[in-house]
N, C-alpha and C positions, 0 to 999 in steps of 0.2 A: 504494500500500500504506500509506504513512504517513498519508494523508488518511483512509483507512478506519479506521486505529487511532485517530486523533484523534476521529473521529466516534463510534466505539465508546466511547472513554473519556469522552465527553460524554453518553453514554447512548443513542447510536444515533439520536438525533433532533435533534442540533445544539445541545442545551441542556446545561448542567451538571447532573449528577445531584445530588439532594438528599443531605444528610448522613445517613450510615447506610444509604443505599439500595444494594441489591445487585442486579446484573444478571449473568446467566450465559448465554452463547451458545457453543455448540460447544466446550465445555471451557475457555473463557476467562472468568474472573470479574472483574468491575469492582466495586470498593468505594471509597467516598469516606469517609474518616475525618477527624476533627478532632484534630490534635495542637496544636502551637503555631500552625500554619497548616494550611490544607486540604491533605490528602494523598490523591491518587487512586492506588489500588493495582490493578494488573493482575496476575492470577495464574492460572497453569495448574496449579499444584501443589496448592493447597488447594481444598477444597470450600466451599460456602456454609453449612456447618454452624456452629452456635454452640456454645460451651462452656456447658453448663447451670449450672455453678458461678459463672462470672464474667459470663455473658451477653454475651460478646464473640465476634467471629468468629475462627476459627483464624488467618486471615491477619493480623488485627490483633494477636493475641498474639505471633505470630512476628515481626512488625515491631517491636514493643516490646522483645522479647528481644534482637534484633539491635542495635537502637538503644542499649540500655543497655550492651551489650558494647563498642560503639564509644566511648561516653562514658567507661567505665571505663578503656579503653586510653588515651584521650586524657589522662585525669587522671594516670595512672601515668607517662606520657611527660613530662608537664609538671613533675612533682616530682623525677624521677630526674635527677641530674646526670650529665653525660657530658663526657668530655675531647675537645676538638677539637684535632686535630693538623694543623698546616699546615707546609708546607715553603717556605722562602724560597730562591729560586734566585739 
């Protein structure tokens, strides 16, 4: 099963998919996007439709929204002081 998923993630033919290429088989979509590094996204929830305003795929927009929320949470956690209580026995 894992070998089949790896093969499908590489485009079904054993090679990496090119950037921005979308493949969809039996309800599973594969998309390769370029962030800071290459990101391969497998999705069963989003379709292969693009947003006409931004010209990005739905799954790409969702990935960026989630990523920005994680970044904001990390920033808030870094600046907020917390008290560390320890007990010495």
